[in-house]
C-alpha positions as CSV (number, residue, x, y, z in Angstrom):
1,M,103.6,44.8,135.9
2,S,103.4,45.7,132.3
3,L,105.2,48.6,130.6
4,V,102.0,50.7,130.5
5,D,101.6,50.3,134.3
6,H,105.2,51.3,134.9
7,A,104.7,54.4,132.7
8,L,101.5,55.4,134.5
9,S,103.0,55.0,137.9
10,A,106.0,57.0,136.8
11,I,103.8,59.8,135.5
12,T,101.7,59.9,138.7
13,A,104.8,60.0,140.8
14,I,106.0,63.2,139.2
15,P,105.0,66.1,141.5
16,N,102.7,68.8,140.1
17,I,105.2,71.5,139.1
18,H,103.8,74.9,138.5
19,L,106.2,77.5,137.1
20,D,105.3,81.1,136.9
21,V,106.4,82.7,133.7
22,P,106.9,86.4,134.0
23,N,104.9,88.7,131.8
24,P,106.7,92.1,131.9
25,A,105.0,95.3,130.8
26,P,105.9,96.7,127.4
27,Q,108.7,99.2,127.5
28,D,109.9,101.8,125.0
29,P,113.2,100.5,123.6
30,T,114.3,104.0,122.6
31,S,113.8,105.4,126.2
32,G,111.8,108.3,124.8
33,S,114.5,109.4,122.3
34,N,113.5,112.4,120.2
35,G,115.9,111.2,117.5
36,I,113.6,108.3,116.5
37,S,110.6,110.7,116.2
38,L,112.7,113.0,114.1
39,L,113.7,110.2,111.7
40,L,110.1,109.0,111.4
41,G,109.1,112.6,110.7
42,Y,111.7,112.9,108.0
43,A,110.6,109.6,106.5
44,K,106.9,110.7,106.5
45,W,107.6,113.9,104.7
46,G,110.1,112.3,102.4
47,A,107.4,109.8,101.3
48,L,104.8,112.5,100.8
49,I,107.2,114.7,98.8
50,A,108.2,111.7,96.6
51,C,104.6,110.9,95.9
52,A,103.9,114.6,95.0
53,I,106.8,114.7,92.6
54,A,105.7,111.4,91.0
55,A,102.2,112.9,90.5
56,V,103.5,116.0,88.8
57,V,105.9,114.0,86.6
58,S,103.1,111.6,85.6
59,G,100.9,114.5,84.6
60,G,103.7,115.8,82.4
61,L,104.1,112.3,80.9
62,M,100.4,112.3,80.1
63,G,100.7,115.7,78.5
64,V,103.8,114.9,76.4
65,G,102.3,111.6,75.3
66,A,99.1,113.2,74.2
67,L,100.9,116.0,72.3
68,S,103.4,113.6,70.6
69,N,100.6,111.0,69.7
70,R,102.1,108.3,72.0
71,P,99.2,106.5,73.7
72,D,101.6,104.2,75.6
73,S,103.1,107.2,77.3
74,V,99.7,108.5,78.2
75,D,98.8,105.1,79.7
76,K,102.0,105.0,81.7
77,G,101.3,108.5,83.0
78,K,97.8,107.5,84.1
79,R,99.1,104.4,85.9
80,A,101.9,106.4,87.5
81,L,99.4,109.1,88.7
82,L,97.1,106.4,90.2
83,W,100.1,104.8,92.0
84,S,101.4,108.1,93.3
85,L,97.9,109.0,94.7
86,G,97.8,105.5,96.2
87,G,101.1,106.1,97.8
88,V,99.9,109.3,99.3
89,L,96.8,107.5,100.6
90,V,98.9,104.7,102.2
91,S,101.3,107.2,103.7
92,A,98.5,109.3,105.1
93,V,96.7,106.3,106.6
94,A,99.9,104.7,107.9
95,I,100.9,107.7,110.1
96,P,97.8,107.7,112.3
97,L,97.7,103.9,112.3
98,V,101.3,103.7,113.7
99,N,100.5,106.4,116.2
100,T,97.4,104.5,117.4
101,V,99.3,101.2,117.7
102,F,102.3,102.8,119.5
103,G,99.9,104.8,121.7
104,A,98.0,101.7,122.7
105,A,101.2,99.9,123.7
106,A,102.3,102.6,126.1
């Protein structure tokens, strides 16, 4: 018998083993802790407050730059305003997105 024949006979001699791999249902790792929800709420409002402060400061930077004839400050203020509004948009969209994802897993 050749090496290939020995290999084929060894493979066919192996019994068909079927192992059941468990697939447990998803579980909340926090066990319904209100502390996690509280921390997420603080983070949400902290991000929105930081974006609002950045928008007000960028408006002031645009005003000061325009009054003092510094076009680079006006441009920085415009970019900061756009980024702060983008941050508000991302924060506002992320909150329902996370709720939807976590709600679907439960």
